[in-house]
KESETI-876571 format. One record per residue (C-alpha): residue number from 1; residue in three letters; x, y, z. Coordinates in steps of 0.2 Angstrom, whole numbers, plus 5000, padded with zeros to 4 digits. Example, Ala and Ser with C-alpha at 12.3 -4.5 7.8 and 13.67 -1.06 7.14 Angstrom:
2
{1 ALA {5062 4978 5039}}
{2 SER {5068 4995 5036}}
//
This chain:
153
{1 UNK {5023 4946 4890}}
{2 UNK {5009 4958 4898}}
{3 UNK {5015 4977 4901}}
{4 UNK {5013 4983 4920}}
{5 UNK {5004 4999 4921}}
{6 UNK {5007 5005 4940}}
{7 UNK {5023 5012 4946}}
{8 UNK {5038 5001 4951}}
{9 UNK {5057 5004 4957}}
{10 UNK {5072 4995 4957}}
{11 UNK {5087 4998 4967}}
{12 UNK {5104 4987 4963}}
{13 UNK {5119 4987 4975}}
{14 UNK {5135 4978 4980}}
{15 UNK {5133 4970 5000}}
{16 UNK {5152 4977 5007}}
{17 UNK {5159 4976 5022}}
{18 UNK {5151 4989 5031}}
{19 UNK {5135 4983 5027}}
{20 UNK {5137 4967 5039}}
{21 UNK {5140 4962 5055}}
{22 UNK {5155 4952 5061}}
{23 UNK {5147 4934 5053}}
{24 UNK {5148 4943 5037}}
{25 UNK {5131 4942 5034}}
{26 UNK {5123 4960 5028}}
{27 UNK {5111 4970 5044}}
{28 UNK {5094 4968 5041}}
{29 UNK {5091 4986 5045}}
{30 UNK {5102 4991 5031}}
{31 UNK {5092 4979 5019}}
{32 UNK {5077 4987 5027}}
{33 UNK {5082 5006 5023}}
{34 UNK {5085 5001 5005}}
{35 UNK {5068 4992 5004}}
{36 UNK {5060 5006 5012}}
{37 UNK {5068 5020 4999}}
{38 UNK {5064 5009 4984}}
{39 UNK {5045 5009 4990}}
{40 UNK {5045 5027 4992}}
{41 UNK {5052 5027 4974}}
{42 UNK {5038 5016 4968}}
{43 UNK {5024 5024 4977}}
{44 UNK {5030 5044 4973}}
{45 UNK {5030 5038 4956}}
{46 UNK {5012 5032 4958}}
{47 UNK {5005 5048 4968}}
{48 UNK {5016 5062 4957}}
{49 UNK {5020 5069 4973}}
{50 UNK {5030 5066 4990}}
{51 UNK {5026 5050 5002}}
{52 UNK {5030 5044 5019}}
{53 UNK {5031 5028 5024}}
{54 UNK {5017 5022 5036}}
{55 UNK {5018 5005 5039}}
{56 UNK {5025 4989 5037}}
{57 UNK {5021 4973 5036}}
{58 UNK {5025 4954 5034}}
{59 UNK {5044 4958 5033}}
{60 UNK {5051 4940 5031}}
{61 UNK {5067 4936 5029}}
{62 UNK {5071 4922 5019}}
{63 UNK {5090 4918 5015}}
{64 UNK {5105 4929 5022}}
{65 UNK {5114 4940 5013}}
{66 UNK {5131 4941 5012}}
{67 UNK {5147 4953 5008}}
{68 UNK {5152 4953 4989}}
{69 UNK {5132 4948 4985}}
{70 UNK {5123 4958 4974}}
{71 UNK {5106 4964 4981}}
{72 UNK {5092 4970 4969}}
{73 UNK {5077 4977 4976}}
{74 UNK {5059 4977 4967}}
{75 UNK {5047 4988 4974}}
{76 UNK {5029 4988 4964}}
{77 UNK {5012 4996 4968}}
{78 UNK {4998 4985 4970}}
{79 UNK {4983 4994 4977}}
{80 UNK {4979 5011 4981}}
{81 UNK {4966 5020 4995}}
{82 UNK {4960 5036 4996}}
{83 UNK {4977 5041 4999}}
{84 UNK {4987 5028 5006}}
{85 UNK {4999 5017 4990}}
{86 UNK {5002 4998 4994}}
{87 UNK {5019 4993 4988}}
{88 UNK {5026 4975 4987}}
{89 UNK {5046 4973 4990}}
{90 UNK {5057 4960 4986}}
{91 UNK {5075 4958 4989}}
{92 UNK {5085 4948 4978}}
{93 UNK {5103 4941 4980}}
{94 UNK {5114 4936 4966}}
{95 UNK {5132 4928 4971}}
{96 UNK {5140 4933 4955}}
{97 UNK {5157 4927 4964}}
{98 UNK {5149 4907 4963}}
{99 UNK {5137 4911 4947}}
{100 UNK {5121 4907 4958}}
{101 UNK {5103 4910 4950}}
{102 UNK {5097 4926 4959}}
{103 UNK {5087 4921 4974}}
{104 UNK {5073 4930 4985}}
{105 UNK {5082 4935 5003}}
{106 UNK {5068 4946 5008}}
{107 UNK {5050 4952 5006}}
{108 UNK {5038 4965 5014}}
{109 UNK {5021 4974 5009}}
{110 UNK {5025 4995 5012}}
{111 UNK {5011 5005 5016}}
{112 UNK {5016 5021 5007}}
{113 UNK {5006 5039 5012}}
{114 UNK {5005 5054 5000}}
{115 UNK {5005 5071 5007}}
{116 UNK {5003 5088 5000}}
{117 UNK {5008 5101 5013}}
{118 UNK {5011 5090 5028}}
{119 UNK {4993 5083 5026}}
{120 UNK {4986 5064 5017}}
{121 UNK {4980 5069 5000}}
{122 UNK {4971 5060 4987}}
{123 UNK {4979 5046 4977}}
{124 UNK {4973 5043 4956}}
{125 UNK {4965 5024 4958}}
{126 UNK {4975 5012 4948}}
{127 UNK {4968 5008 4932}}
{128 UNK {4968 4988 4930}}
{129 UNK {4969 4984 4911}}
{130 UNK {4977 4966 4912}}
{131 UNK {4978 4948 4921}}
{132 UNK {4994 4952 4929}}
{133 UNK {4988 4969 4934}}
{134 UNK {4971 4962 4943}}
{135 UNK {4983 4949 4951}}
{136 UNK {4993 4962 4958}}
{137 UNK {4978 4974 4963}}
{138 UNK {4970 4958 4972}}
{139 UNK {4984 4955 4981}}
{140 UNK {4986 4973 4986}}
{141 UNK {4968 4975 4991}}
{142 UNK {4969 4961 5002}}
{143 UNK {4984 4969 5013}}
{144 UNK {4973 4985 5012}}
{145 UNK {4957 4977 5020}}
{146 UNK {4968 4966 5033}}
{147 UNK {4975 4983 5039}}
{148 UNK {4962 4992 5039}}
{149 UNK {4953 4977 5049}}
{150 UNK {4967 4977 5062}}
{151 UNK {4966 4996 5064}}
{152 UNK {4946 4996 5071}}
{153 UNK {4952 4984 5085}}
//
């Protein structure tokens, strides 16, 4: 199995009543907060320093998350610009009570910016070493270009 050398992070948490609405579904904002924190950790590891969230794109809710579910958030750096870092984040849910296999509940792209003294700062470029990293890099580069094109309009 190929090793990925790009920074990544993972967070796991049991969903409890304080995370949910009156229907027993976890608030999207709670999940987005977990995603943001995990993306920030992955980006900070890549930048070797402080990062902030600049943008969230294509957040997609695939499945509902309920009280009692175990949520695993996986954040994977996939592209680095000058000072920005594209992070692909996925949320998986496990219903441990019914022993149902993990399913992806949410996904999104986060753009994090490396800061030094409160100003955007250079991030070392990614070094692609295998086909899996190239696939991640291509996905992240495509998202980076889309964002740049939107900003120019």
